[in-house]
C-alpha positions, 0 to 999 in steps of 0.5 A: 551219884555216878561215883556212888553207884560205881562204889556200890557195883564195886562192893557187889563185885567183891562180895558176890561169888558169881563175880569172884573171877572178876579182875578189873572194872574201869569206867570212863565217861567223857574222857574222865576215869570215873572208877578204876579197880583191879581185883586180882589176876595179872594186870596185863592179861589175856583178853581172849576174843576181844582180840578179834575186835583189835584185828578188825581195828587193824583192818580199818587201819589197812583200809586207811593205808590203801592196803585193803581195797575191798572186803569182797575179795575171795580169800584165796586171792590173798592166801593162794594156799587156800585155793582148792579147799572148801574155803575157796570162794569165801570172801574177807567180808564173810570171815569178818562177819562170821558168815563163811559157812564152815564147820567149826566143830570136831577137828576144826574147833580152835582148841583142836587146831591149837594142838597141831604142831604146824599148818593151822591155816591149812586145817582151818581152810579144810573145814567142810562147808555146812552153809552157803557163804553169807547165808548165816552167822556162826561164831568162828574162831578159825575164820578169825585166824584165817582173816588175820593171816590174810590181813598180815599178808596184805599189810606185809607184816605180822599182826603184832608188827603192824599193830605196834606201829600203826595202832598201839604206838599212836594210842600210847599202848606199851603193855601188850603181848600177842602170841603166834601159831607155830608158823609165826602167824599171830593169833587172829582169834584170841589170847592177845594180852592187854591191860584194862587201861589199854582196852579203855584206849581202844574203846575211846578209839571206837567211840571216836569213829577211829579218829584219824587212825582208822578209815572212818567209813570202815569204823562205822561199819565195824560198829554197825549191824552186819548180821543178826548174830547169835551165840555166845553173846546173843547180839547182832554182829558188825565186823568182829564186834557185837552190837546192841540197843545201847551201843556196841562191845568187844567180847571175850570168854570169861567176862572180857568186855569193852562196852561203848555207850555212845549216847553217854560218851562212856566206855566200860571195861570189865575183865575176868581171870579164869586162870586159863592154861591152853595146854593141851588140853586147855584148863581153867578154874571158872566156877560153874555159876560164874557171870560176866561183870558186864551184866551187873555193871550195865544193870546198875548204870543203864537206868541212869539218865544221860545227864547223870551218867555224864556228870 
């Protein structure tokens, strides 16, 4: 029954115009690949803000390695160049939960920051405070890049270097590319490139509480509600991870999702190809009425019983 349902989902993804940008649908249940279909676009593709969940995973590895002893360290203790800016006093936890309380619009919006030829971290750190740190959630690409810069400093390596040996190699992931800003810092907020199979491997790691790769306590906290969250996904938030009544998921613009359903030991990977060009100015080719494939997949799969989904 499960495979038949997946074939029905597959037909809808191929035929309905609102899902025309969908690039991949992969379902893994109990470690078995139940369905895997590629519809278009590059096989190793931009996963946009799913990158943030990978950064959080690296933080969990750094905790295991004794390189990240506390999330409650002020960011300027790790990045001295932040001292004297409005970001001073914000902790790594504030960055990781998107509660740092900084302005994310105008010149501090990530596309504007990406147009700079240097000093992205300085621009992000200069964003005025609009709320007390920890007071409320606000989606924050700049804060994610700031966290990535701090994590890189703590582990003594680039995010890509640390990920290559401590995360991707143990998972057997070889098909990846992680761009860097003009100062050589890998993006903490997005644009890591991975395949659907690699995303499923990450989902399996999260499902298994980080295995021996991550600190298990951090892995649990990462996938547990830390704040009520909000847009763009409209769900609660952990550590760079969305949390809902079904489980938790990594999400990115244009329909990039890695959904983990713990009760069913299931991982759902759905991705989209917006034909994005960062510019500047950034451009894409998403239709106005597009929908993420995750909406359709979960609509069809969730009504099935645990017994049916696990077969």
